[in-house]
N, C-alpha and C positions, 0 to 999 in steps of 0.2 A: 601394480599394487592391488592386492586383493583384500576386500573388506566384506565381512558377513553382515547382512541385514537380517535381524532376528524376526523373520517371518517365514511362513510356509506358502504364502500367497504369491503365485507367479505373476499375477497382474500388477500387484503392488510393487514387486521387484522390478518389472519392466518399466513401470511408470517412473520410478526413482532413477533407474539406470540411465534413462534418457536425459536426466537433469545433471548428472555428475560429470566431471571432467573425463575425457576419453581414456586417460592413463589409469583410471580406477575401474577395476572389475568388481561388480557386486555379485555375491553368491547368497543363496538362501540357507535356512536351517536344513532343508531337505538335501541341498547340495553337499553339506558337510556331514551328513548322516546323523543329525541331531533330531531324534524322533520323540524324545521324552517331553512331557509337559513341564514347562518351566514354571515353578510356583511363583505367583505374583501376590504376595501377602503384605506388601509395604502399605503404610497408612496414607501415602500420598501418590499422586500421579508420577511425579518426578522419581520417587523411590522405586516404583515398579519398573520404570524404564531403566534405571540404574541396575536393578536386580537382574533383568534379562541380559543386558549387555555384559555385565560382569560374569554372569554364569557361563556364557559362551566363551568369553575371553579366558576364564580360568580353566574350563574343562577342555576346550578344543584348541586353545592357543592362538586363535585368529583375532585381529582387531575387529571389533563388532559395534554396530549401533542398533539401538532398539527404540521404538517409540511407544508411548502410552497416551491415551486421550481420555478426557472426562468432560461431562457437561455439568457446569456449576450454576445452580439456580438461586438467585438472591433471596427470594421469599422462603426458600427451604434451607437457609443457612449454608448454601454451597452444595447441598445434595443434588443429585446422586453422586457427583464427584468421582472419587476413586472406585465407587461401586456402580458406575454407569452401565457397564455391560450386563451386570447381574442384579439390577435394581429390583426387578420383580421376581427374582429367584435364580438358582444356579443353572437353570436351563438356558439362560442368556438369550431370551426371546425378545426381539426388538419391538414387536407389536405389544406384548405384555408390558414392557418397560415404558413405552409411550403412553399406553392406557393408564398405567399407574400414575405417571407424572401428571397427565391431564386431570385425573381425579384429585390428586393432591393440590393442584393449583385452581380447582374449580371456584373456590371462594376468595382467591387472592387477586388483588388489583395489580400488584407489582408482578409483571411477567418477564422482567429482565433476566438475562442469563448470559453465560459465556461458555464457549468451547475452549478447552485448553489442551494443547499437545506439547509434550516434552520429549525431545530426542536425547538419549544418553549415548555417548561415544566412548567406548573403553579401548584404549590403545597402549601398546608398550612404549615407554619413553626411556630410551637409553641414557638420556641426559640426567634422569633422576637416579638417586642412589639405588644400586642393585637392579637397575632396569625395571623399576616398579611400574605398575599400570597407572595411567592417568585417565580420569573420567571428566569429560566435559559435557555440559548440557546446553540445549538450545530450545527456547520456548516460543510457541506461537499461540496467540489468543485472538479469538473472533467474538465480538460482542453482538448481542441481538435480543430477540424476544421469543418467548414460547407462544405459538399461536393457540387458538381455542379449539382447532380441529386439525386433522391430518390433511396436508395439501401436497399434491405431487406424488409421482411414483418412481422417481429416480433416487439415486443415492442409497444410503443404508443407515442403520441405527436410528438416531433421533432426527434425521434430516427432514422428514415430512412435517415436523412441528417446530423447527428452528428457522426463524427469519432474521438474517443478519441485518444489523443497523445500516440504513441507507438504501435498502432494497425492499421492493414490495413483493418478493417471492421467497419461498422457503428454499433451503438447500436442495430439497427433492424436486423442486420445479426448475432449477437452474441447469444450464448446460454444464457438463463436467469441467470444461475448460475454464469457465468463469468461476465455478465453485473452487477449483484448484488454485486459482489466483488469489482469492480473498479468504480462503478458509484458514483456520488455525493450523491445520497440518501443512498446508502450502506455505504458510509464513515460517513455521519452524524449519521445514526442509530448505527453504530459501536461505536461511541463516546458516544451516549446516553445509549446504552446497558451497556457499561463499567461503566458508572456513576450509573446506576441502580443496578449493581452487587456489588457496594462498600458497 
């Protein structure tokens, strides 16, 4: 069984391939010749994941899953949310994004936040009328706090300023194995992999 993971990142692909049942082969967007930028203009994290998975399913005909992630900060009414990657501009610079967020929170007492990942899986369902596509979503959430300064040099994105609840280290200070176990992405993929194994 072949499934497309809507990513061009070979490391991400390998990481997830190690988790899925052995009868499932994961391939990337590069593997199927999908080189175009898939427009992600939905107003929600879930919407963007669905857009990507459906695009690949409709255009290339493969069952496909896609993930989208956002950081939601309570004192900023859920921002940056769906705009997490381009919070400080279209250049999608992680350092600029973190700096902007720290400035926005400088006078706020409530620094609680959560990371949210949604995986959308688009697959053909012969049991539905006309063999229509079915979309299922799997959500993972990790709650924590935004630190007052950047700590650690591992990870990516907002990892140096996000400290998950119950831990005294940021994601960027953690071993990848531990982060993978407790992170929003890890939790969403755990649900998805369980579903694939059924």
